[in-house]
Every structure is written in structure tokens, then in C-alpha cells.
N, C-alpha and C positions, 0 to 999 in steps of 0.2 A: 349887370353882366348880361351879355347877349345869350339867348338860349342856344344850346347846341343844335347843329343840323339835325332835323328830325329823322333823317335816314340812319343816323348813328344808333339811336335808341331802337328804331324799328329792326335794324340788323341784329342788335344785341338780343332782342326778344326772340327773333326768329332762330338764332343760333341756340339759345338755351332751351327753348321749347322743343326744338327738333332733338336736341340732346336728351331731354327728358323722355321723349317718346321712345328713343332707342334704349335708354336705361330701363324703362318699364317693360319693354318687350323682352329684354334679356334677364330681368331680375328673377332670381330663383331658378334659373336654368343652369346647366353645366357650363362652367367657365374655364378658360385657360387663365391661371393665376400665376404670376411670377413675382419675384422679390427684387426690390431695389435696395433693400437693406434688411436687417434682421427681422423687423416687424413692419416694414414699409412695402405694401403690396401694390401691384399694378395688374389690371385685367385687360383682356382683349377689348372690352367695352371702353375703357379709358382711351385707348389708342384709336379705336374706330370713331368715337365721338370727336376726338381732336382732329383727326384727318378730315372729317366732314366739315367741321367748323373752319378749318384752314382753307378748304376749297371754296366755301361760300364767301368768306371775307376776302380771300385773294381775288376772286372773280369780281367782286363788287368794288373793292378798294385796293387795287394792285399796288398803289403807292404807299400803303400802310405797312408797318411792322406788326408782327404777331409774336408775343411771348406766351408760351403755354407750358404746362407741367411736363408733358411726356416727350415732346420733340424740341423743346428749347426755343431758340430764336430770340428776336427782339433786340438785337445788338447792332443794327445797321445805322443807327443814329437818325432815323426819320422822325419827324415831328409828331406823327400819329402812331400810337402803338396799342394794339388790343392785347389785354392781359386775361388769360383764359385758364380756368380749371375745368377740364372736361367732366370730371367726376369727383366732387369733393365729398369725402366719406367712403372712400374705396373699401376700407376694412369692413364697414357696415354692409356695403353692397355685397362683398364677397361672402359674408357670413349670413346673408338673408335678413339683415336688420334694415327696416325701411326708413332710414334717416340718411339721405344723401341728396345731392343736387348738382347742378352745373352753374358756374359763375363766370361772368364776363364783364370786363370794364374796358372803356376806351380812354387812354391818356392822350392829351394834347400838350406837348412841351412839358411832360412830366406831371401834369395835373389830370386827375380823373374827371371826366366831364359827363359820362353816362355809365350806368351799371345795371345789370340784370342778373337775377338769381332765380332759378326755377326749381322748385321742389315738386317732382312729379308724383309723389305719393299722396300729397295733400292738394295737388293742383294749385299751388300757390306761386304766383309770379310776383316777385319783388322787383321794382324798378326805381331808378333815381336819375335825375338830371341836375348837374351842378347849378345852383342858384335858382332852381325851379321847384324842386320838392322830391318827395319819395312816396311811393304808392305800393299797395298790395292789391293785386287784381283790380287796379284802377281806383281804389279808395285811398285817400291820403293817409300816410303813416305819421305817428307821433310817438316819441319816446315816453316812458313812464314819468310820473311825478314823484316817485319815491325819494325821500330826502334823507334817510338814515340807513346805514348799512344793516342794522339789526332788523330792518323791515324789508331788506332787499333779497331778491333771488338772483344769484350770479351764475355765470356759466364759463367754462374753460375747456381746454384740451391739453393733452400731454404730448410733448415732442417725441419724435421717433428715436431719440437717444436717451429716453427715460431710464433705460436699464443702467446707463452709465452716470446719470445725473439724478438718481432717485432721491437723495437727501434734499437736493435743491428744489426739485419739482414738488415733492410731497410736502416739504417744509413750507413753501409759499402757499400751496393748496390749504394746508392746515391753518395758516395765518388768516386766510380769508374765511374759512369755515368757522373760525373762532369769533368772527365779528358779524357775519351775515346771517340772515334767516335760513338760507339754504344755498348750496352750490350744486350745480348740475354739470354733467359731462355728456354731450350728445354725439360727438365724433365727427362733426363737420363745422369748421370755423366759419364758413360762409353762412350756414344756417344760424349759428350762434349770433353772428352779427345782425342778421336779418331779424332775429327775434328780439334783440335789443332795440332795433329801429321800430319794431312793432309794439314795444312796451310789454312783451311777454317776459322778458328778462330785463333786469335793471342795469347789469354791467357784465363785461367780458374782459378777461385778460388771457394772454398766452405768450409764450416765447418760442423762438426758433421756427417762425413761420416764413413762408415764401410770399412774394407779391401776389401770385395768383390765388392764394388762400384768402386774401383780405381786401384786395383793391375795390371790388364792387361792394362788398358788405360794409366797408368803412364809409364809403360815399353814402350809402343808405342811412347809416347812423347819423352822419353829419346833416344830411338833408331832412331827416326826421326830427331835428332839433337837439341831437346829442353831441357828444364831444369825443374826440379820438386823439390820443397822444401816445408817446412811447411809455413804457412801463415806468420810466424815471420821471415822467411828467413833461419831458421836452417835446418839441414839435415831432410829430410822427413821421418817420422815414419808412416807406413801404419796403425798402430793401434792408432795413435794420433788423427785421425779424421779430420784434416784440411790440406789443401794444396793449393799451387799456382803452376800451370803448365803453361809454356809459351814457346815462340820461343827462349828464352834465351836473345835476345836483349832487351826485355821489362821487364825482370825479376826484375831487381833492382827497376824500377819504380813501378811495381805492388806491391812489398813488401813494398816500401815506403808508398804507399797509405794506406795499411792495418795498418802499424805501426803508422802512423800519426793519423788515425781514432781511434785506441785503446788508444793512449796517450791522445787524446782529451776526450775520454770517462772517462778515469781515472781521468782527471782533471776537469770533469764536464762541459766541453765546447762543447760536441757533443751530 
């Protein structure tokens, strides 16, 4: 496969690092915080970061679409579409918890070709190019070699409708806790996926996600040698809202846990 245009990754890096600088400058300060749902927050920083990114990308690639969390878009049918989360981990950010990032991917004809995620608190820049590789601050990334769930550290997140789907969400969480060494919850799907790519976590699952939550991180996992599918084991659809990402060795076992739990729920035994 031909390597993507180098301007694409350079732009992704510029956007997420500029976003990180703004996030750091405002972290811990008084913020305007609004609600998009009962527990779904948005701050003025989310919106400011997105507006800056749209301005930069729009000036450089006016023929491209942009799909981003706060201001929408991305529906004009163009071949190139930037998928952007200006502040992944808004709840953490709003509460002074230093686990958040900015995440950007470029799709060409529906396939992610570059991705960048920047964690400003650790100064960690995760990047990937389709068919070329994945890197952390320029060093190649590789998923872990863990081969059994009992030896694995997994990571997940809870959807914003968790209050209405508590039995389902906690039931699946418990199913994984019952088979893994440990399960963690960081509050940022993009960082979760980056940490799988980096071998810090062995696997990730979550439901009811949006494309901007996962597009760059999933590419990082794949380019670091891992595997990404739907929670049911089928080909991953970024718009489908659910996924399992793993080091590959654990993938079948992670999908098995989810399938078994869902079957038990259908049968009324979970």
C-alpha cells in the first residue's frame, strides 16, 4: 500500500499538539461547563479546541470534510474526512483529573489512513499511518504478547446511558473481571486504545461509542500489531458503536466472554 501523503500526518500532529497546549493552559482553571446529557459534559475548551482545528484543517484542505464531536459535520460525501475529538476525557478534565487527550484521524473513502492522539499531561504523542506503523514520540509501538486472560490487564469505559443500562454494563464488566488479572477504567477511550497499542493494556472493550472516540486509536492498535472487531467478533464498523481491541492473542477469548454474557442475558440467566 502506498504511504499516505505526509502532509496528512503532519497536519494531524499539529492539530492535536496545539489542542494539548490549550488544554494544559486551561486545566485546573474556572471553566464554563454545560451538559449534553445527564452525565455528558462539554466545556468551553472542547468547543475552542474544535474551532481552532476546523480553522487549521479548513485552510489547509478546504476540499475535505470534518466530523467532530461538538459541531458535527462530515456528511457532505467527500472522499476525505477528518474525524476529531477535541477533548476525549471531558469529565476528567472538568474534575481536575489529568487523564484526557485530543484525537484526530483522516479517513479516505471510509478507511482511516492516519491518526494522532496527544496526551498533554504525559507529553505523549501517539501516531499511526495505515500500512506503515504506529509510534509513541517517534519510537515504534507494539502490542503486548500476553496470551491468556488470567494474565491480562484490560481497560474499558462506561456509556453515558449507564444509569438506564446498569445491569447490562456492570454485568459485562463483571464477566471480564471474573476472567482477567485486572480491569481498569481511565475515562478516555482514545487513551485506552493507545495504551493497548503501547502494550500497557492487553485489551479494551466498550459499547455506545462514537467514531471520534475510536477512529485514531483503533488505527494505532492495528498498526501496532493488534486486532479490532465489533464486540460480536464481526468486522468493526466505526459507526456501530461497539468494539473489542486487543493484542490479537487474546481476541478470541475477549469476544467469547462478550458472546457468552449476551447469550445468558437473552436466556434470562445473567
